[in-house]
N, C-alpha and C positions, 0 to 999 in steps of 0.2 A: 248111333251114325251107321250107315250101311257100308260094310267092306267089300272090298273087290281084290281079286287076286290078279296075278300076271296073265294068267290063261285068258280070263274073262276080259281084260283089258285088250289084249291083242286080238281076240276074236271080234269085240266090238269095233276096234280100229280097222280091222280087215273088211268087215261089212260096210263101214263108213266109206273105205277107199273104193270098194266095187260099186257102191251106189254112185259115187261121184264119176267114176270112169263111164258108167252107163249114162248118166245125166250128161257127160261131157259129149258122148255121142250124138245125144239128141239135140243138144244146144248147136253142135256144128252143122247140124242138118237143118235147124229151123231158125236160127238167129244169124243176124248180121255179125255180131261179135263173137268170134270162135272161142270156145274153152279151150282146145288144145293148143299148147304152145308152139310156136312157129318152128322153134328147133326140133320139136318132134317130127316134122314134116322133113326137115333136113336131115335128120338121122335115117328116117324110113327111105328117103331117096337114095341115100349113100349106102344104106344096107341093100336095096335093090340093085344097085350098080355093081355091088361086091358079088351077090349072087350071081349075076350074069357074067362074072369073069373080069370085070373093068374095075377102074380104080375109083375108090369113094370120094376122091378128091375132085372128079369129074362135076360133083354136085357143088355148085359155088356156095360159099359161106360154110362149108364142113370143115371145121377146123378142130378136130379131136382125133384121138388114136383110132386106127382101122379096128381095133379090138371092139370099140363101140358098135360100130356098123356091123361086124361079125355077130355080136350078141344080138342084134335086132333084125337078123335074116328072116326069122319066122314072121316078121311084120308083113311079108308078102303074102301071108296066108292067114294070119290072125292079126287084124288091124290093131288092136289093142293089146298085143303081146308085150310091146316095151312098156307100156303103162302098168301092166301087171307086174312085169319085172321090177320096175322101180318102185312101185308101191310095195312089193315084198321086201325089198331092200330096206324101206321105210320101217316096215315090221321088225326086221333084223336089226335095225338100229336100236329100236326099242329093247329088244330082248338083250343086246350087248350092254346098254346102258345099265338094266337090271343087274347083269352078271357082274360088271365092273364094280357097281355100288356093293354087291353082296360080298365081293372079296374084301372089301374094307370095313366090312361089318356094319354097314348103314342100316338102321332100323327098316323093318319091312314097310311100315307106312311111309317112311321118306322115300324109299326107293319106288315105291308105287306112284306118289306124287311126282317124282323126277321123271320116271317114264311117261306120265300122263302129259308133262309139260312138252315132250317131244311129239309124242302121238297125236295131240289135239291142238297143236299150234296150226292155226290156218295157214301159215307159211309153208309148213313142211308138208301137211297132208294135200295141199293144192299142187306144190311143186311136183311131186311124183305123180298124182293122176292127171295132170296136164301134160305129162311126158317129156319131163326134164330128168337127166341122168345124174344130178348131184346125190340122190339117196345112196347110189353105188359108192360113190367117193366116201359119204360119210360113214357107211358100213364098214368099209376098209380101214378107214382112219380108227375106229372103234376097235376093230381087231387087231391093229398093231399095238394099240395101248394095252389091250387084254393080253396080247403074246408077251409083252414085256413084263406086266405083272405076274404072269406065269413063269418067268425065267427062260422063254423060248426066244433067245435072241436070235438065232438063225431064221426062224419062222417070221418073226417080225421084220428082219431085214429082207426078207425075200418079198414080202407083202409091200414093203416101203418102196422098194425099187420099182415094183410093178405100179404102185399108186403114182409115183411121180411121173413115171411114163404114161399113164391113163390120164392125169390131170396134173398139171406141172406145179400148181400153187403149193402143195404139201412140202415142197423142198424147203420152205421156211421152217420146218419142223426137224430138220436134219441136226442142227446144234444142239437144241435141247435133249434131244434123244442121246446124242454122244455123251453129253454131260452127266446123264443119269446112269450111263452105263460104267458105273464104278465096280471095280473089282471086288470090293467088300461086300456088295450087294448080290453079284452074279457069281456064285460059286458052282463047281461041278456037283452035280447030283443032289442040288437042293434048290427049292424055290425061294426067290428072295422074300425077305422079311418086310412085309407091307406096313405102312403107318395106318392104323385102323382108325375109324370116325370118332371113337370116344377118347383117342389120344391125340387131342388137340391143345394140349397145354403150350403156352408161349414158349419159343426157343430162348435158351441161354444166349447172351451176346456172342460168345465165342462161336457157338454153333451157327448163329444167325451170319456172322461174318463169312463163314465157309460158304453159305448159299449166296449171299449177296454179292462176294466177289469171287465167282468160281474161277477167274483166270489168274489169281494170285500165283505167281510162278513159284514161289517157295513151298507152297501148300500142294500145287497139282502138276509140277513139271513131270513127277514120276508117272503120273497117271494119265497123261495125254496120249500115250500110244500102249494102251493096254490090249490084251488079247481079244476082249468083248467088242472094243471099238473097231479094232481091225477086222475082225470077222463081220461086224454089221456093215462097215463101209465097203469091204470086198464082195460080200453077197448082194447087197442092195445096188451097188455100182454094177456088178455084172449082170443081175437081172435087167436094169434100166438099159443098159447097153445092148443087151441081147435084143430085146423087143425093138429098140430103136434102130440097131442094124439090121435085123430081119425086115422091117418095113421100109427101111432106106432102100435095101436091096430090091424089094418089090415095088416100090412106088417113087424111088429116087428123091431128088430135091423138093419136089412138090410136097411130099409127105413132111419132110423135114422143116419147111417154111410155114406150112398151114398148120401143123399140129405142135410145133414146139417154137420155133424162132418168132413166128408171128405174135405170140403171147407176150415175149419179152419186149417188143418193139411196138406193140399195138396202140394205134390212136384211133379214136372213133368220133367223127364230127357229128354225129348224132347226139341228141339231149340224152344224158344220163346223170345219175346221182353224183358223180365225180366232180370235184371243183375244179378240175381240169379242162372240162368240156368245152367251156365258153372259148378258151384260149385256142384250143385245137379247132374248133369250129371256124375261128377267124383266119387262122393261118393254114388250115388244112390244104388248100390249093397250092402253097409254095413248098410243099414236102418237107418234113422234118428230117434232119440228119439222124444217124444211129445214135451219136453223142447226146443229142437233144432229147431223144426218146429215152436214153437211159439215165439222164440226169434226174427225170421225175422219181427214179427209184431211190434217191438219196434220203429224203426226209422218211420215206417208207422203212428203208434199211436202218436208219438210225433209231427209230422208234423200236423196231424189232430188236436189235441189239440192246437196248436199254431193258426191255421187258425180259429177254432171255436171261440177262445178267442177274436180275432180280428174283426171277420165278422159276428158273428152268428145274430145280428139283422138285417143285410142286407141278408135275408134268401135265396133268389135265387142265390147271388153272392156267398155266404158261401157254398150252395150245389155244386156249380160249382167248385169252388176252392178245396173243399174237394175231389170231385170225381177226379179231374185231378191228384192230389196229391196221392190218394189211388191207382189208376191205375199205375201212374209212378213207385211207390215203392212196388208194389204188388209181390209175389212170383212167379205167373204166369200171363203173358200179351199176349192175343190174340186181334186181331183186331176188334172182336165185342166188346171189352170192351170201345173201343172209343165213342161207341154210348151211353154209359151212360152219359158222359159231353157233347156230342154233342147236346143232347136235351135241355141242360140247357144254352147253349151258347146263343140262341135269346133271353132269359130273361134277359140277362145282356148287351147286344150290346146297348140298347138305353142309358145306362148310360156310356158309354165308350167314352173317348176323342181321342182314337186312330184313326187315319185316314188310309183308305186302302193304299193309295198311301205312299209307301216307308216303314213305320213302321209296318202296318198292313200285307203288302205283304211280308216283310222280315220275320216276324213270320210264315207265311204260308210256304215260302220257307224252313226256317230252320226246321220245323217240318216234312215237306213232305219229305225234303232232307235226313233227318236223318233216317227216315222209309224206303225210297228207297234204301239208303245205306245198311240198314239193311237187306231189302229182296234180294239185290244182293248175299251177302254171304250165306243167307238162301237158295238160288238157287242153288249156287254152292255146298253146303252141301247136299241138299236133293235130287237133280235131277241129279247132276253131281258126286257126291260121293267124292268130295273134302275134304281132311281133313283142314277145316279152321275154327275150333272151337275157336281159340284164335282171329282172326280178326273179328268173329260173336260176341263174348263177348265183343270187343272192340267196336263194333257198338252198342251193347245194352248200354254201358256206355255212348256213344255219344247221343242215343235216350234219356236216363235219363236226360242227360244235356240239351238236346233240349227241352224236356217237361218243365224242371224247369225254363229255360230261357224264354219262352213263357209265362208261368204262371206267372212270375215276371213282364214281361211287361204287361200282362192283368192288374194285380194288380196296377201297377204304374198308368195305365191310366183309371183306374175305379173312377168314382164318387161315393163315399160311400153315399148310401141312404138308410136308415133303411126302411124296408117293412111296419111297422106301424109308425104313428105319434108319437113323443114323448110325452106322457103324465104322468105327475108325480103327485102322491098323496102328499099331505100335510106333511104326516109322512117323505116321502122320500126327501122333501125340508128341512124339519127340520134337517134330518140327515146330509144333505150336508153341512148346516150352522155350525152345530157343528163340522164337519171336518175341 
């Protein structure tokens, strides 16, 4: 078998992305269907406005932090600057995946395979090269996990606050992060002891109950307000509110509504993968109340809480399961959202007992099949003008079912492995005895 190292993998991936960016420029100039994502044009226009001293929100449909427009100011001189930046972030995610798995003593061959799953996933290398900013978000998520694994709580807190400002959806990771900030793991002057890859023996029932019921008041009341959790909350909150206050001062309510509040109450009448799209389409002209917009979060949040209660201590897996569920139950779903959980998939593969043959392949076929089925109806609606709203909505229901089934299969085949080794204090042990 021909072996390949990380450097060669990253080099080949970089060449692939450069080729796709060049090809994309050619396709944009010679073909009716553009390769470049429409969001990239929006980003570029907003960056141009900012460079000229104007508000990026003068560009309609720009609903991101001004930081993104600032990063893309060079687009005015180098048209592909943003695509190169996003593709570089793609490669950085691959490097972080390798580093994270190495810290947990995953064998070299498994690390390389896991990195390749990210770098050569068609969804990921096309997202960055088409000009979507999600690879930057994925890179910061990886860096936060890496910082926690190295015991750098303040560093993780800084980047988490920055990330939630930049892209609000990672707010769902706040609770599991706080739950793993156990004082027995984070001690001054020492790095946390990580649960390594070969240490995946089943947990004893007493230990398992600690992870499955993290809010048991008798076991955890004393650790609800620990130094590490307070520091993380204060720093991440300060960073988030600093950037938010700065841009509110510069751009006013327009910034707050477009970059933050819009995403909490967003309803999109255009067809998308979400099961809510048809209801929104039928009632959009009547204007939904804020309460109606927020109610759709209830099933989403219920699933989130359930997953956090069960898997918080296995932090990478918890992030993955949360993100899949969050996207599947979201009010609006576009293909770029899939990258949010694809970047986390390589972090859990070494702990999966699922074989690619049959079971793994069936998961891929079901998920891809449900998506292609939806795209077929979407094509007939958008490009052929057919009235296929009902079949398209049914296809959205099937896509939700496919996501749910695949996630359940992944959970069933996952070897639960806490990120940090279980170290209990004497007080905790005494509490167990009294129970």
